[in-house]
Each structure stands twice: as structure tokens, then as C-alpha cells.
ZADO-1210 file (C-alpha; in nm, 4 decimals, padded with zeros to 6 digits):
<atoms>
<atom x="-00.2856" y="-01.2647" z="01.3791" code="UNK" pos="1"/>
<atom x="-00.2712" y="-01.6220" z="01.5076" code="UNK" pos="2"/>
<atom x="00.0993" y="-01.5914" z="01.5821" code="UNK" pos="3"/>
<atom x="00.0399" y="-01.2525" z="01.7438" code="UNK" pos="4"/>
<atom x="-00.2360" y="-01.3912" z="01.9670" code="UNK" pos="5"/>
<atom x="-00.0219" y="-01.6871" z="02.0719" code="UNK" pos="6"/>
<atom x="00.2682" y="-01.4574" z="02.1592" code="UNK" pos="7"/>
<atom x="00.0370" y="-01.2321" z="02.3619" code="UNK" pos="8"/>
<atom x="-00.1034" y="-01.5252" z="02.5597" code="UNK" pos="9"/>
<atom x="00.2471" y="-01.6589" z="02.6200" code="UNK" pos="10"/>
<atom x="00.3540" y="-01.3111" z="02.7336" code="UNK" pos="11"/>
<atom x="00.0550" y="-01.2844" z="02.9658" code="UNK" pos="12"/>
<atom x="00.1488" y="-01.6171" z="03.1263" code="UNK" pos="13"/>
<atom x="00.5085" y="-01.5067" z="03.1901" code="UNK" pos="14"/>
<atom x="00.3808" y="-01.1658" z="03.2939" code="UNK" pos="15"/>
<atom x="00.1662" y="-01.3307" z="03.5601" code="UNK" pos="16"/>
<atom x="00.4820" y="-01.4760" z="03.7145" code="UNK" pos="17"/>
<atom x="00.6547" y="-01.1374" z="03.6969" code="UNK" pos="18"/>
<atom x="00.3486" y="-00.9823" z="03.8567" code="UNK" pos="19"/>
<atom x="00.3418" y="-01.2281" z="04.1472" code="UNK" pos="20"/>
<atom x="00.7106" y="-01.1745" z="04.2229" code="UNK" pos="21"/>
<atom x="00.6547" y="-00.7987" z="04.1973" code="UNK" pos="22"/>
<atom x="00.3601" y="-00.8408" z="04.4335" code="UNK" pos="23"/>
<atom x="00.6003" y="-00.9865" z="04.6883" code="UNK" pos="24"/>
<atom x="00.8178" y="-00.6761" z="04.6547" code="UNK" pos="25"/>
<atom x="00.5163" y="-00.4525" z="04.7091" code="UNK" pos="26"/>
<atom x="00.3732" y="-00.6400" z="05.0089" code="UNK" pos="27"/>
<atom x="00.6958" y="-00.6079" z="05.2055" code="UNK" pos="28"/>
<atom x="00.7632" y="-00.2509" z="05.0979" code="UNK" pos="29"/>
<atom x="00.4142" y="-00.1204" z="05.1794" code="UNK" pos="30"/>
<atom x="00.4286" y="-00.2505" z="05.5339" code="UNK" pos="31"/>
<atom x="00.7947" y="-00.2166" z="05.6280" code="UNK" pos="32"/>
<atom x="00.9437" y="00.0211" z="05.3670" code="UNK" pos="33"/>
<atom x="01.2046" y="-00.2475" z="05.2980" code="UNK" pos="34"/>
<atom x="01.2867" y="-00.3541" z="04.9415" code="UNK" pos="35"/>
<atom x="01.3491" y="-00.7278" z="04.9553" code="UNK" pos="36"/>
<atom x="01.6041" y="-00.7967" z="04.6835" code="UNK" pos="37"/>
<atom x="01.5967" y="-01.1669" z="04.7719" code="UNK" pos="38"/>
<atom x="01.2446" y="-01.2040" z="04.6329" code="UNK" pos="39"/>
<atom x="01.3667" y="-01.3762" z="04.3161" code="UNK" pos="40"/>
<atom x="01.5712" y="-01.6254" z="04.5158" code="UNK" pos="41"/>
<atom x="01.2692" y="-01.7017" z="04.7348" code="UNK" pos="42"/>
<atom x="01.0844" y="-01.7866" z="04.4151" code="UNK" pos="43"/>
<atom x="01.3678" y="-02.0231" z="04.3240" code="UNK" pos="44"/>
<atom x="01.3585" y="-02.1938" z="04.6648" code="UNK" pos="45"/>
<atom x="00.9813" y="-02.2384" z="04.6336" code="UNK" pos="46"/>
<atom x="01.0286" y="-02.4155" z="04.3001" code="UNK" pos="47"/>
<atom x="01.2899" y="-02.6442" z="04.4563" code="UNK" pos="48"/>
<atom x="01.0569" y="-02.7220" z="04.7463" code="UNK" pos="49"/>
<atom x="00.7841" y="-02.8199" z="04.5009" code="UNK" pos="50"/>
<atom x="01.0332" y="-03.0345" z="04.3073" code="UNK" pos="51"/>
<atom x="01.1368" y="-03.2036" z="04.6319" code="UNK" pos="52"/>
<atom x="00.7850" y="-03.2781" z="04.7532" code="UNK" pos="53"/>
<atom x="00.6437" y="-03.3920" z="04.4190" code="UNK" pos="54"/>
<atom x="00.9395" y="-03.5602" z="04.2478" code="UNK" pos="55"/>
<atom x="01.1894" y="-03.6657" z="04.5140" code="UNK" pos="56"/>
<atom x="00.9432" y="-03.7723" z="04.7849" code="UNK" pos="57"/>
<atom x="00.6659" y="-03.8911" z="04.5522" code="UNK" pos="58"/>
<atom x="00.3766" y="-03.6881" z="04.6909" code="UNK" pos="59"/>
<atom x="00.0892" y="-03.6002" z="04.4620" code="UNK" pos="60"/>
<atom x="00.1288" y="-03.2727" z="04.2763" code="UNK" pos="61"/>
<atom x="-00.1417" y="-03.0829" z="04.4656" code="UNK" pos="62"/>
<atom x="-00.0253" y="-03.1958" z="04.8088" code="UNK" pos="63"/>
<atom x="00.3336" y="-03.1142" z="04.7130" code="UNK" pos="64"/>
<atom x="00.2352" y="-02.7645" z="04.6001" code="UNK" pos="65"/>
<atom x="00.0527" y="-02.7001" z="04.9275" code="UNK" pos="66"/>
<atom x="00.3500" y="-02.8252" z="05.1284" code="UNK" pos="67"/>
<atom x="00.5903" y="-02.6089" z="04.9263" code="UNK" pos="68"/>
<atom x="00.3828" y="-02.2935" z="04.9785" code="UNK" pos="69"/>
<atom x="00.3548" y="-02.3675" z="05.3513" code="UNK" pos="70"/>
<atom x="00.7311" y="-02.4236" z="05.3741" code="UNK" pos="71"/>
<atom x="00.7923" y="-02.0905" z="05.2006" code="UNK" pos="72"/>
<atom x="00.5614" y="-01.9109" z="05.4442" code="UNK" pos="73"/>
<atom x="00.7591" y="-02.0589" z="05.7334" code="UNK" pos="74"/>
<atom x="01.0863" y="-01.9553" z="05.5677" code="UNK" pos="75"/>
<atom x="00.9614" y="-01.5988" z="05.5209" code="UNK" pos="76"/>
<atom x="00.8625" y="-01.5750" z="05.8872" code="UNK" pos="77"/>
<atom x="01.2030" y="-01.7123" z="05.9852" code="UNK" pos="78"/>
<atom x="01.3846" y="-01.4534" z="05.7729" code="UNK" pos="79"/>
<atom x="01.1928" y="-01.1739" z="05.9414" code="UNK" pos="80"/>
<atom x="01.2593" y="-01.3086" z="06.2904" code="UNK" pos="81"/>
<atom x="01.6283" y="-01.3891" z="06.2498" code="UNK" pos="82"/>
<atom x="01.7567" y="-01.1358" z="05.9943" code="UNK" pos="83"/>
<atom x="01.5239" y="-00.8395" z="05.9514" code="UNK" pos="84"/>
<atom x="01.3933" y="-00.7752" z="06.3025" code="UNK" pos="85"/>
<atom x="01.7381" y="-00.7272" z="06.4617" code="UNK" pos="86"/>
<atom x="01.8097" y="-00.4618" z="06.1957" code="UNK" pos="87"/>
<atom x="01.5045" y="-00.2485" z="06.2755" code="UNK" pos="88"/>
<atom x="01.6223" y="00.1061" z="06.3406" code="UNK" pos="89"/>
<atom x="01.9443" y="00.0581" z="06.1462" code="UNK" pos="90"/>
<atom x="02.0179" y="00.2517" z="05.8235" code="UNK" pos="91"/>
<atom x="01.8182" y="00.1395" z="05.5204" code="UNK" pos="92"/>
<atom x="02.1408" y="00.0420" z="05.3462" code="UNK" pos="93"/>
<atom x="02.2067" y="-00.2225" z="05.6138" code="UNK" pos="94"/>
<atom x="01.8699" y="-00.3884" z="05.5491" code="UNK" pos="95"/>
<atom x="01.9247" y="-00.3616" z="05.1733" code="UNK" pos="96"/>
<atom x="02.2568" y="-00.5438" z="05.2031" code="UNK" pos="97"/>
<atom x="02.0965" y="-00.8033" z="05.4302" code="UNK" pos="98"/>
<atom x="01.8374" y="-00.8900" z="05.1656" code="UNK" pos="99"/>
<atom x="02.1096" y="-00.9092" z="04.8996" code="UNK" pos="100"/>
<atom x="02.3025" y="-01.1420" z="05.1291" code="UNK" pos="101"/>
<atom x="01.9951" y="-01.3591" z="05.1811" code="UNK" pos="102"/>
<atom x="01.9638" y="-01.3980" z="04.8047" code="UNK" pos="103"/>
<atom x="02.3286" y="-01.4940" z="04.7587" code="UNK" pos="104"/>
<atom x="02.3104" y="-01.7357" z="05.0511" code="UNK" pos="105"/>
<atom x="01.9924" y="-01.8980" z="04.9174" code="UNK" pos="106"/>
<atom x="02.1523" y="-01.9549" z="04.5781" code="UNK" pos="107"/>
<atom x="02.4668" y="-02.1044" z="04.7291" code="UNK" pos="108"/>
<atom x="02.2841" y="-02.3287" z="04.9747" code="UNK" pos="109"/>
<atom x="02.0467" y="-02.4524" z="04.7039" code="UNK" pos="110"/>
<atom x="02.3474" y="-02.5615" z="04.5002" code="UNK" pos="111"/>
<atom x="02.4800" y="-02.7667" z="04.7926" code="UNK" pos="112"/>
<atom x="02.1561" y="-02.9423" z="04.8892" code="UNK" pos="113"/>
<atom x="02.1590" y="-03.3113" z="04.7837" code="UNK" pos="114"/>
<atom x="01.9092" y="-03.3672" z="04.5064" code="UNK" pos="115"/>
<atom x="01.9080" y="-02.9989" z="04.4104" code="UNK" pos="116"/>
<atom x="02.2589" y="-02.8942" z="04.3097" code="UNK" pos="117"/>
<atom x="02.3423" y="-02.6761" z="04.0126" code="UNK" pos="118"/>
<atom x="02.1737" y="-02.9069" z="03.7629" code="UNK" pos="119"/>
<atom x="01.8518" y="-02.8258" z="03.5803" code="UNK" pos="120"/>
<atom x="01.5456" y="-03.0199" z="03.6948" code="UNK" pos="121"/>
<atom x="01.1992" y="-03.0645" z="03.5456" code="UNK" pos="122"/>
<atom x="00.8800" y="-03.0202" z="03.7464" code="UNK" pos="123"/>
<atom x="00.6055" y="-03.2358" z="03.5973" code="UNK" pos="124"/>
<atom x="00.2500" y="-03.1094" z="03.6436" code="UNK" pos="125"/>
<atom x="-00.0932" y="-03.2408" z="03.5399" code="UNK" pos="126"/>
<atom x="-00.0798" y="-02.9861" z="03.2559" code="UNK" pos="127"/>
<atom x="00.2597" y="-03.0815" z="03.1118" code="UNK" pos="128"/>
<atom x="00.2770" y="-03.1511" z="02.7365" code="UNK" pos="129"/>
<atom x="-00.0916" y="-03.0778" z="02.6858" code="UNK" pos="130"/>
<atom x="-00.2489" y="-02.8248" z="02.4524" code="UNK" pos="131"/>
<atom x="-00.5923" y="-02.6732" z="02.3997" code="UNK" pos="132"/>
<atom x="-00.7266" y="-02.5849" z="02.0577" code="UNK" pos="133"/>
<atom x="-00.9365" y="-02.2702" z="02.0258" code="UNK" pos="134"/>
<atom x="-01.0202" y="-02.2366" z="01.6600" code="UNK" pos="135"/>
<atom x="-00.6924" y="-02.1774" z="01.4811" code="UNK" pos="136"/>
<atom x="-00.5093" y="-02.1164" z="01.8109" code="UNK" pos="137"/>
<atom x="-00.3107" y="-02.3904" z="01.9803" code="UNK" pos="138"/>
<atom x="-00.2489" y="-02.2968" z="02.3424" code="UNK" pos="139"/>
<atom x="-00.0383" y="-02.4699" z="02.6040" code="UNK" pos="140"/>
<atom x="-00.2297" y="-02.5863" z="02.9088" code="UNK" pos="141"/>
<atom x="00.0686" y="-02.4851" z="03.1204" code="UNK" pos="142"/>
<atom x="00.0344" y="-02.1230" z="03.0069" code="UNK" pos="143"/>
<atom x="-00.3401" y="-02.1268" z="03.0638" code="UNK" pos="144"/>
<atom x="-00.2982" y="-02.2831" z="03.4083" code="UNK" pos="145"/>
<atom x="-00.0557" y="-02.0031" z="03.5054" code="UNK" pos="146"/>
<atom x="-00.3094" y="-01.7387" z="03.4041" code="UNK" pos="147"/>
<atom x="-00.5998" y="-01.9076" z="03.5839" code="UNK" pos="148"/>
<atom x="-00.3949" y="-01.9723" z="03.9005" code="UNK" pos="149"/>
<atom x="-00.2792" y="-01.6094" z="03.9093" code="UNK" pos="150"/>
<atom x="-00.6339" y="-01.4787" z="03.8741" code="UNK" pos="151"/>
<atom x="-00.7529" y="-01.7051" z="04.1557" code="UNK" pos="152"/>
<atom x="-00.4637" y="-01.6081" z="04.3832" code="UNK" pos="153"/>
<atom x="-00.5116" y="-01.2350" z="04.3235" code="UNK" pos="154"/>
<atom x="-00.8852" y="-01.2686" z="04.3929" code="UNK" pos="155"/>
<atom x="-00.8094" y="-01.4611" z="04.7121" code="UNK" pos="156"/>
<atom x="-00.5604" y="-01.1983" z="04.8283" code="UNK" pos="157"/>
<atom x="-00.8063" y="-00.9179" z="04.7495" code="UNK" pos="158"/>
<atom x="-01.0758" y="-01.0897" z="04.9574" code="UNK" pos="159"/>
<atom x="-00.8242" y="-01.1529" z="05.2365" code="UNK" pos="160"/>
<atom x="-00.7188" y="-00.7873" z="05.2573" code="UNK" pos="161"/>
<atom x="-01.0741" y="-00.6600" z="05.2406" code="UNK" pos="162"/>
<atom x="-01.2757" y="-00.8957" z="05.4579" code="UNK" pos="163"/>
<atom x="-01.0429" y="-01.0594" z="05.7125" code="UNK" pos="164"/>
<atom x="-00.9356" y="-00.8896" z="06.0350" code="UNK" pos="165"/>
<atom x="-00.5745" y="-00.9879" z="05.9734" code="UNK" pos="166"/>
<atom x="-00.5842" y="-00.8427" z="05.6219" code="UNK" pos="167"/>
<atom x="-00.7297" y="-00.5166" z="05.7499" code="UNK" pos="168"/>
<atom x="-00.4599" y="-00.5071" z="06.0202" code="UNK" pos="169"/>
<atom x="-00.1930" y="-00.5500" z="05.7518" code="UNK" pos="170"/>
<atom x="-00.3407" y="-00.2639" z="05.5517" code="UNK" pos="171"/>
<atom x="-00.3546" y="-00.0429" z="05.8598" code="UNK" pos="172"/>
<atom x="00.0080" y="-00.1218" z="05.9404" code="UNK" pos="173"/>
<atom x="00.1168" y="-00.0377" z="05.5863" code="UNK" pos="174"/>
<atom x="-00.0647" y="00.2973" z="05.5961" code="UNK" pos="175"/>
<atom x="00.0381" y="00.4210" z="05.9408" code="UNK" pos="176"/>
<atom x="00.2477" y="00.2059" z="06.1721" code="UNK" pos="177"/>
<atom x="00.2214" y="00.4367" z="06.4726" code="UNK" pos="178"/>
<atom x="-00.1562" y="00.4683" z="06.4514" code="UNK" pos="179"/>
<atom x="-00.1886" y="00.0915" z="06.4058" code="UNK" pos="180"/>
<atom x="00.0193" y="00.0336" z="06.7188" code="UNK" pos="181"/>
<atom x="-00.2006" y="00.2764" z="06.9161" code="UNK" pos="182"/>
<atom x="-00.5060" y="00.0784" z="06.8045" code="UNK" pos="183"/>
<atom x="-00.3586" y="-00.2366" z="06.9560" code="UNK" pos="184"/>
<atom x="-00.2322" y="-00.4062" z="06.6388" code="UNK" pos="185"/>
<atom x="00.0778" y="-00.6185" z="06.7170" code="UNK" pos="186"/>
<atom x="00.3165" y="-00.4612" z="06.4663" code="UNK" pos="187"/>
<atom x="00.5971" y="-00.7161" z="06.5005" code="UNK" pos="188"/>
<atom x="00.3608" y="-01.0067" z="06.4475" code="UNK" pos="189"/>
<atom x="00.2058" y="-00.8371" z="06.1444" code="UNK" pos="190"/>
<atom x="00.5533" y="-00.7791" z="05.9991" code="UNK" pos="191"/>
<atom x="00.6322" y="-01.1471" z="06.0392" code="UNK" pos="192"/>
<atom x="00.3060" y="-01.2483" z="05.8720" code="UNK" pos="193"/>
<atom x="00.3677" y="-01.0085" z="05.5839" code="UNK" pos="194"/>
<atom x="00.7120" y="-01.1596" z="05.5232" code="UNK" pos="195"/>
<atom x="00.5528" y="-01.5046" z="05.5398" code="UNK" pos="196"/>
<atom x="00.2839" y="-01.4051" z="05.2890" code="UNK" pos="197"/>
<atom x="00.5394" y="-01.2446" z="05.0573" code="UNK" pos="198"/>
<atom x="00.7587" y="-01.5559" z="05.0605" code="UNK" pos="199"/>
<atom x="00.4565" y="-01.7806" z="05.0026" code="UNK" pos="200"/>
<atom x="00.3525" y="-01.5728" z="04.6988" code="UNK" pos="201"/>
<atom x="00.7090" y="-01.5873" z="04.5652" code="UNK" pos="202"/>
<atom x="00.7158" y="-01.9641" z="04.6120" code="UNK" pos="203"/>
<atom x="00.3830" y="-01.9972" z="04.4323" code="UNK" pos="204"/>
<atom x="00.5242" y="-01.7929" z="04.1432" code="UNK" pos="205"/>
<atom x="00.8230" y="-02.0275" z="04.1279" code="UNK" pos="206"/>
<atom x="00.5924" y="-02.3284" z="04.1109" code="UNK" pos="207"/>
<atom x="00.4027" y="-02.1698" z="03.8215" code="UNK" pos="208"/>
<atom x="00.7222" y="-02.0850" z="03.6335" code="UNK" pos="209"/>
<atom x="00.9042" y="-02.4162" z="03.6923" code="UNK" pos="210"/>
<atom x="00.7199" y="-02.6307" z="03.4337" code="UNK" pos="211"/>
<atom x="00.8056" y="-02.3920" z="03.1475" code="UNK" pos="212"/>
<atom x="01.1477" y="-02.2641" z="03.2622" code="UNK" pos="213"/>
<atom x="01.2704" y="-02.5678" z="03.4618" code="UNK" pos="214"/>
<atom x="01.4076" y="-02.5615" z="03.8164" code="UNK" pos="215"/>
<atom x="01.7631" y="-02.4346" z="03.8649" code="UNK" pos="216"/>
<atom x="01.9551" y="-02.2060" z="04.0985" code="UNK" pos="217"/>
<atom x="01.9567" y="-01.9174" z="03.8507" code="UNK" pos="218"/>
<atom x="01.5775" y="-01.8878" z="03.8499" code="UNK" pos="219"/>
<atom x="01.6163" y="-01.6076" z="04.1012" code="UNK" pos="220"/>
<atom x="01.7448" y="-01.3731" z="03.8329" code="UNK" pos="221"/>
<atom x="01.3847" y="-01.3290" z="03.7244" code="UNK" pos="222"/>
<atom x="01.3700" y="-01.0787" z="04.0073" code="UNK" pos="223"/>
<atom x="01.5613" y="-00.8453" z="03.7760" code="UNK" pos="224"/>
<atom x="01.2498" y="-00.8424" z="03.5553" code="UNK" pos="225"/>
<atom x="00.9962" y="-00.8419" z="03.8379" code="UNK" pos="226"/>
<atom x="01.1470" y="-00.5371" z="04.0085" code="UNK" pos="227"/>
<atom x="01.0956" y="-00.3170" z="03.6983" code="UNK" pos="228"/>
<atom x="00.7400" y="-00.4532" z="03.6844" code="UNK" pos="229"/>
<atom x="00.6782" y="-00.3295" z="04.0392" code="UNK" pos="230"/>
<atom x="00.8275" y="00.0111" z="03.9552" code="UNK" pos="231"/>
<atom x="00.6314" y="00.0307" z="03.6292" code="UNK" pos="232"/>
<atom x="00.3011" y="-00.0306" z="03.8051" code="UNK" pos="233"/>
<atom x="00.3847" y="00.2146" z="04.0831" code="UNK" pos="234"/>
<atom x="00.5969" y="00.0839" z="04.3672" code="UNK" pos="235"/>
<atom x="00.3611" y="00.0283" z="04.6573" code="UNK" pos="236"/>
<atom x="00.0533" y="-00.0462" z="04.4441" code="UNK" pos="237"/>
<atom x="-00.0743" y="-00.4035" z="04.4564" code="UNK" pos="238"/>
<atom x="-00.2843" y="-00.3758" z="04.1354" code="UNK" pos="239"/>
<atom x="00.0096" y="-00.1951" z="03.9771" code="UNK" pos="240"/>
<atom x="00.2422" y="-00.4883" z="04.0482" code="UNK" pos="241"/>
<atom x="00.0177" y="-00.7266" z="03.8547" code="UNK" pos="242"/>
<atom x="-00.0410" y="-00.4782" z="03.5723" code="UNK" pos="243"/>
<atom x="00.3297" y="-00.4020" z="03.5470" code="UNK" pos="244"/>
<atom x="00.4131" y="-00.7710" z="03.5297" code="UNK" pos="245"/>
<atom x="00.1612" y="-00.8290" z="03.2509" code="UNK" pos="246"/>
<atom x="00.2934" y="-00.5351" z="03.0498" code="UNK" pos="247"/>
<atom x="00.6541" y="-00.6487" z="03.0878" code="UNK" pos="248"/>
<atom x="00.5646" y="-01.0066" z="02.9934" code="UNK" pos="249"/>
<atom x="00.3709" y="-00.9140" z="02.6800" code="UNK" pos="250"/>
<atom x="00.6294" y="-00.6601" z="02.5623" code="UNK" pos="251"/>
<atom x="00.9079" y="-00.9118" z="02.6186" code="UNK" pos="252"/>
<atom x="00.7250" y="-01.1855" z="02.4258" code="UNK" pos="253"/>
<atom x="00.6459" y="-00.9602" z="02.1290" code="UNK" pos="254"/>
<atom x="00.9972" y="-00.8159" z="02.1219" code="UNK" pos="255"/>
<atom x="01.1479" y="-01.1627" z="02.1212" code="UNK" pos="256"/>
<atom x="00.9292" y="-01.2709" z="01.8301" code="UNK" pos="257"/>
<atom x="00.9230" y="-00.9632" z="01.6067" code="UNK" pos="258"/>
<atom x="01.2449" y="-00.7767" z="01.6846" code="UNK" pos="259"/>
<atom x="01.6067" y="-00.8817" z="01.6242" code="UNK" pos="260"/>
<atom x="01.7832" y="-01.1047" z="01.8750" code="UNK" pos="261"/>
<atom x="01.8840" y="-00.9256" z="02.1919" code="UNK" pos="262"/>
<atom x="01.5939" y="-00.6796" z="02.2065" code="UNK" pos="263"/>
<atom x="01.3938" y="-00.9163" z="02.4275" code="UNK" pos="264"/>
<atom x="01.6369" y="-00.8703" z="02.7168" code="UNK" pos="265"/>
<atom x="01.6210" y="-00.4903" z="02.7122" code="UNK" pos="266"/>
<atom x="01.2588" y="-00.4326" z="02.6054" code="UNK" pos="267"/>
<atom x="01.1334" y="-00.4320" z="02.9655" code="UNK" pos="268"/>
<atom x="01.3752" y="-00.1589" z="03.0685" code="UNK" pos="269"/>
<atom x="01.2996" y="00.0520" z="02.7601" code="UNK" pos="270"/>
<atom x="00.9280" y="00.0400" z="02.8433" code="UNK" pos="271"/>
<atom x="01.0030" y="00.1209" z="03.2063" code="UNK" pos="272"/>
<atom x="01.2075" y="00.4280" z="03.1139" code="UNK" pos="273"/>
<atom x="00.9421" y="00.5473" z="02.8689" code="UNK" pos="274"/>
<atom x="00.6647" y="00.5207" z="03.1291" code="UNK" pos="275"/>
<atom x="00.8672" y="00.6832" z="03.4056" code="UNK" pos="276"/>
<atom x="00.9430" y="00.9810" z="03.1824" code="UNK" pos="277"/>
<atom x="00.5679" y="01.0421" z="03.1506" code="UNK" pos="278"/>
<atom x="00.4606" y="00.9178" z="03.4956" code="UNK" pos="279"/>
<atom x="00.7535" y="00.9228" z="03.7394" code="UNK" pos="280"/>
<atom x="00.5504" y="00.7398" z="04.0051" code="UNK" pos="281"/>
<atom x="00.4453" y="00.4590" z="03.7730" code="UNK" pos="282"/>
<atom x="00.1090" y="00.3737" z="03.6217" code="UNK" pos="283"/>
<atom x="-00.0798" y="00.3323" z="03.9500" code="UNK" pos="284"/>
<atom x="00.1503" y="00.5280" z="04.1787" code="UNK" pos="285"/>
<atom x="00.0054" y="00.8108" z="04.3832" code="UNK" pos="286"/>
<atom x="00.1788" y="01.1036" z="04.5457" code="UNK" pos="287"/>
<atom x="00.1637" y="01.1214" z="04.9239" code="UNK" pos="288"/>
<atom x="00.2094" y="01.4211" z="05.1456" code="UNK" pos="289"/>
<atom x="00.3554" y="01.4124" z="05.4923" code="UNK" pos="290"/>
<atom x="00.3334" y="01.6720" z="05.7618" code="UNK" pos="291"/>
<atom x="00.6650" y="01.7676" z="05.9138" code="UNK" pos="292"/>
</atoms>
């Protein structure tokens, strides 16, 4: 039972990262109906920004994290303004290919940046190499910090969407763009802010993952696990993105510990297929009707 509990907690920590990346998918899709397949690479860039600010420039960890998240928000807004906005009205496939291209470009550019490159880097945090004993359990502070930070971020986002005027405007835009425009909401500005928020969340997820998975250009491939998490929870559902990430993380951790080698890499997709057979719209997905 001790080993089982430790594997579950480890899976929850990784699942929190999956959930935050999946949340970035959902935020963009709900508002713009665009699936951003560069979300994993944005997570990777956020981790590199944190590595730059904390390790290469010598800033304190907390200031470096804040600067990295702010830089990611600016990058997300820039992507919307330069790449996505000119493609509005074009076929969905064009925007899909644009996001794929952004991901490939981000990976290539990261490999050419001095100090980044294709090497593997370590991001040292105040929780590195520390453990907490809870009875017979020995838990990593890094895993616990990921869980606590995710809970705080999700609570902050929930309060933002519910109580702030900007958050309400984002929700209105995601539900009905035309009605939101008639009510005076600046749709283009909201789109830009949503891309900025999505990139900031992805960067924050990269910062959480970096201490336990290191910083390297292939970090972006975690998007291949986060996308099934978003689908599992119900694509378009913010609570579903977090729940899907947690389920994927726990299943992956248990499969890697109890099942033969190789099952860990496919366990997430097996669970996804099983859930979609029963609930095609995901765990929290709802059916919508449109008048035509």
C-alpha cells in the first residue's frame, strides 16, 4: 500500500502538468475554436525562460518564475497578432498547420539559442532534493509543490473567470462571439488575451515539470499526452481538462510500476479509447444544439 500511495501521488503530480497543458488547449479552443498543437512547445519555451532567468542571469527563483510567465504571456499575444489573426476566415486546416509550424519553429529556434541548445539542463528550485515524511510515506517536495501550485493556479483562474470583468468577457466570447460583439466586447483584444493566458499557463506547467524532467527541446512532446487528457475530460471543459490530466497521470504511473515495460506509453490512449466508447464527448463534455 505504501508503494501504491507513492505511485498515486507521483501520478497526480505529473497529471497536474498534463492538466495545465490540456487547460491551455481548452482555453484557446473554447474562445476561438482553434486547436493549438503548439501548446507543448510553449510549455518547453516557458521552462527555458525560467532556466534563463534563474540560472543564466542569476535572478532569484521566484522573480525568475514571474518573469518567465510574463514573457510567455507576451509570446502568446505575439503569436495571436502575427500568425493567427491574419488567418481568421481561412479554412481550419490552414490554422491547424500554422500551429504545427509554430511548434516545429519553437523547437528549432530553442536548439539554436546560445545557452539553450539541444543539451539537457537542470532547473534548481527551493524544493529540489528535499523529501517530506508522512508516516511510512516518503514524498518528494517537488511533487507536492506541483500539486499545491496547480491547486492555487486553478483556484485563481476560477476566481478570475467568475468575478473579473475581463474573465466574464472571455466566457461570453467563448459562448457566443456574435452576441459578445453586439454587447461591445472587443473580440480581437479578448482573443489576444486568451492566447496570452494560454501561453502563460503552458509556461507555468513547463516550470513545474522542469525540476523532475529537466529542461530540453523535446519537452514539447508532452503535448501528445496532454491532448488526450483534454479529450478525455471533454474537449472544451475547463474542469474536464484538469480531471483528464489527473486520470492520465495516475494511470500512467501505475502502469509503469505494475505492468510490463512499454505499457506506460500506451496506457493513456487505452484509457482514452475506453472512456470515449462509453462517453463519446468525454467525462465532462456536454452536447450542444445549434439552430440552422
